[in-house]
Each structure stands twice: as C-alpha cells, then as structure tokens.
C-alpha positions in Angstrom: -25.7 -0.7 4.9 -21.9 -0.8 4.6 -20.4 2.7 4.6 -17.3 3.0 2.4 -14.4 5.4 1.9 -12.6 5.4 -1.4 -9.0 6.7 -1.7 -7.3 6.9 -5.1 -5.5 9.8 -6.8 -7.0 8.9 -10.2 -10.3 10.6 -10.2 -11.8 8.6 -13.1 -11.1 5.3 -11.4 -12.4 6.6 -8.1 -15.6 7.9 -9.6 -16.1 4.7 -11.6 -15.8 2.5 -8.5 -18.0 4.8 -6.5 -20.7 4.7 -9.2 -20.6 0.9 -9.3 -20.8 0.6 -5.5 -23.6 3.1 -5.3 -25.7 0.8 -7.5 -25.7 -1.8 -4.8 -28.3 -1.3 -2.1 -25.8 -2.7 0.5 -23.2 0.0 0.0 -23.0 3.7 0.6 -19.9 5.6 -0.5 -19.6 8.2 2.3 -16.3 9.8 1.3 -13.6 10.0 -1.3 -9.9 11.1 -1.0 -7.1 11.7 -3.5 -4.2 11.4 -1.1 -3.1 9.5 2.0 -3.5 12.5 4.3 -6.9 13.3 2.9 -7.9 9.6 3.4 -6.9 9.6 7.0 -8.6 12.9 7.8 -11.8 11.9 5.9 -11.9 8.5 7.6 -11.5 10.0 11.1 -14.3 12.5 10.3 -16.8 10.1 8.7 -15.9 6.8 10.4 -16.6 4.4 7.5 -16.9 0.7 7.9 -14.5 -0.1 5.0 -11.8 2.0 3.4 -10.8 1.0 -0.2 -7.3 2.3 -0.6 -5.1 2.6 -3.6 -1.6 1.4 -2.7 0.4 4.2 -4.3 -1.4 7.4 -3.4 0.4 10.7 -2.7 1.6 11.3 0.8 1.3 8.4 3.1 0.7 5.4 0.8 -2.2 3.0 1.2 -0.3 0.7 3.6 0.7 3.6 5.9 -2.9 4.9 5.8 -4.1 1.4 6.8 -1.5 1.3 9.6 -2.7 4.6 11.0 -6.4 3.7 10.8 -5.8 0.4 12.5 -4.6 2.4 15.5 -6.8 5.5 15.3 -10.0 3.9 13.9 -9.9 0.2 14.5 -13.5 -0.4 13.5 -12.7 0.7 9.9 -11.4 -2.3 7.9 -9.0 -1.5 5.1 -8.7 -3.1 1.7 -5.9 -2.4 -0.7 -6.9 -2.3 -4.4 -3.8 -1.9 -6.5 -2.1 -2.3 -9.9 1.2 -2.9 -8.0 0.4 -6.3 -6.5 3.9 -7.4 -5.6 4.6 -9.9 -2.8 6.5 -7.5 -0.6 3.6 -5.1 -0.6 1.2 -7.8 0.3 3.3 -8.9 3.3 3.7 -5.2 4.4 -0.1 -4.6 4.0 -1.0 -7.7 6.1 1.5 -6.7 8.8 -0.2 -3.2 8.9 -3.6 -4.7 9.6 -5.1 -4.7 6.1 -8.0 -7.1 5.8 -8.1 -7.4 2.0 -5.6 -7.1 -0.8 -6.6 -7.4 -4.5 -5.5 -6.2 -7.9 -7.4 -3.6 -9.9 -8.0 -6.2 -12.5 -10.7 -8.0 -10.4 -14.3 -7.9 -11.5 -16.8 -5.8 -9.7 -18.7 -8.8 -8.3 -15.4 -9.9 -6.7 -14.8 -6.4 -5.3 -18.3 -6.4 -3.9 -17.8 -9.8 -2.3 -14.6 -8.7 -0.7 -16.2 -5.6 0.7 -19.0 -7.6 2.3 -16.5 -10.3 3.6 -14.2 -7.7 5.1 -17.1 -5.7 6.6 -18.3 -8.9 8.3 -14.9 -9.4 9.9 -13.3 -11.7 7.3 -10.2 -11.4 5.2 -9.5 -11.8 1.5 -6.2 -12.0 -0.4 -6.1 -12.5 -4.1 -5.1 -16.2 -4.6 -2.4 -15.5 -7.3 -0.8 -12.7 -5.2 -0.8 -15.0 -2.2 0.9 -17.7 -4.1 3.6 -15.3 -5.4 4.1 -14.0 -1.9 4.7 -17.5 -0.5 7.3 -18.1 -3.3 9.1 -14.8 -3.1 10.5 -15.0 0.4 11.2 -12.2 2.8 13.2 -9.1 2.1 16.9 -9.4 3.0 17.0 -5.7 3.6 17.0 -3.9 6.9 14.4 -1.2 7.4 17.1 1.5 7.0 18.5 -0.1 3.8 14.9 -0.2 2.5 14.4 3.5 3.3 17.6 4.7 1.5 17.1 2.4 -1.4 13.5 3.7 -1.9 14.9 7.2 -2.2 17.6 6.0 -4.5 15.0 4.6 -6.8 13.6 8.1 -7.3 17.1 9.3 -8.3 17.8 11.3 -5.2 21.6 12.0 -4.6 23.2 10.7 -1.4 23.1 14.2 0.2 19.4 14.5 -0.3 18.8 10.9 1.0 20.9 11.7 4.0 18.7 14.7 4.8 15.4 12.9 4.2 16.3 10.0 6.5 18.3 12.0 9.1 21.5 10.1 8.6 25.1 11.1 7.7 26.2 10.8 4.1 28.7 8.1 5.1 26.0 6.0 6.8 23.7 6.3 3.8 26.6 5.1 1.5 27.1 2.2 3.9 23.4 1.2 3.7 23.4 1.5 0.0 26.5 -0.6 -0.3 25.0 -3.3 2.0 21.8 -3.3 -0.1 23.7 -3.6 -3.3 25.7 -6.5 -1.9 22.6 -8.4 -0.5 20.8 -8.1 -3.8 23.8 -9.0 -6.0 23.4 -5.7 -7.9 26.0 -3.8 -9.9 24.9 -0.4 -8.5 22.2 1.3 -6.4 19.9 1.8 -9.4 19.9 -1.9 -10.2 19.5 -2.7 -6.5 16.5 -0.4 -6.4 15.0 -2.1 -9.5 15.5 -5.6 -8.1 13.9 -4.5 -4.7 11.0 -2.9 -6.5 10.3 -5.9 -8.6 10.0 -8.0 -5.5 7.8 -5.4 -3.8 10.4 -4.8 -1.1 10.5 -1.0 -1.6 
C-alpha cells in the first residue's frame, strides 16, 4: 500500500485526484492540504510515502515544500503536478529533490504509474517538459535578481520589495536594472514577463 498526501489549493481538483487514487487497491490517500504550510505539517504528522504537490500553492510553493520535506522527511518522495510546467520550474524542482514532475494534463494511468515508480525509488519527468528544459538553458539571473523580479511581477513598488527582501531601495533598483539588462527588456514588468515565461521566477 502506497500512502499518499495531496496538496492543491483547488479543492475540486484535489478531491477528484483523491477519488481516483482511492479506487486503486495499491493507493491510500492519507491526507490533503490546501497550502504549503499545511502540506508540510500534514506530511510530518502522517509520514506519507509520496506527496503529490501542486506547484503554485499558497505559502511555500510546491518546490519549497519538496525542499523542506527532503530534509525533514527524506523517506517521503515528492512529485510536482502542475499546470505551470516551465523549464525553470523543472530545474528548480529537481534541484530541490523532487522525484517526479508532470503536467496536470496527464492521464490518470500515467499519474498512477508515476506514483508507483517514485514510491519504488525511481524518477519520472514528463518527456516534453524535459526536452523544453534542455533547450531553454539556465537562468542568467542571480538569486537576488530573481527574488526582486518575482516581487516586481506582482506589481509591488520598490519600497515594498526592499522591505520584503531586507535590502535598501537603491540595492533593489540595482538588481532590477541588472535583470532588465540581462533579459533585454524595456522595463521591470517586461523583464518579469520574460523571466516568468522561461520559468525563472
């Protein structure tokens, strides 16, 4: 029996996946979570074999949840199931210890196969996403440039970004200017769009 945790902020999707998994005698959905913090707490309490994580859940995202669980609960293998399958996300997920990465467009038999494979110690990456990741190249942005650009994407002003990343306003402006230059963008909003399209933020 493979014990599974589901984390997705969309309840309908979460319930549908849980219902399908519960139809299989090999699977038991032991917990569900609607946020990253809830996923971590639930995983530490229930100790599932596999955690199926949505990438963009509130709080710590799926990649950060996987990173935490890789340290705090290494026997729990994480799989990202996402509608945001960009190359940068895939690379970040693999670096965080994620064992599977697939789009929400996969069939249930594929999802079941991935859960079994990952639970047995294997890995699975959607072939199309893997090919895109190989062709996309690595992000030219530094970690700090990535951080400030991610906040700029949400429309935060420089003052707010500075507070959130604990930097001076001047330093934030410098990071934004560097990111704009590296991405060949006209302004920070275009830079954020380009970076998001590549999955770098």
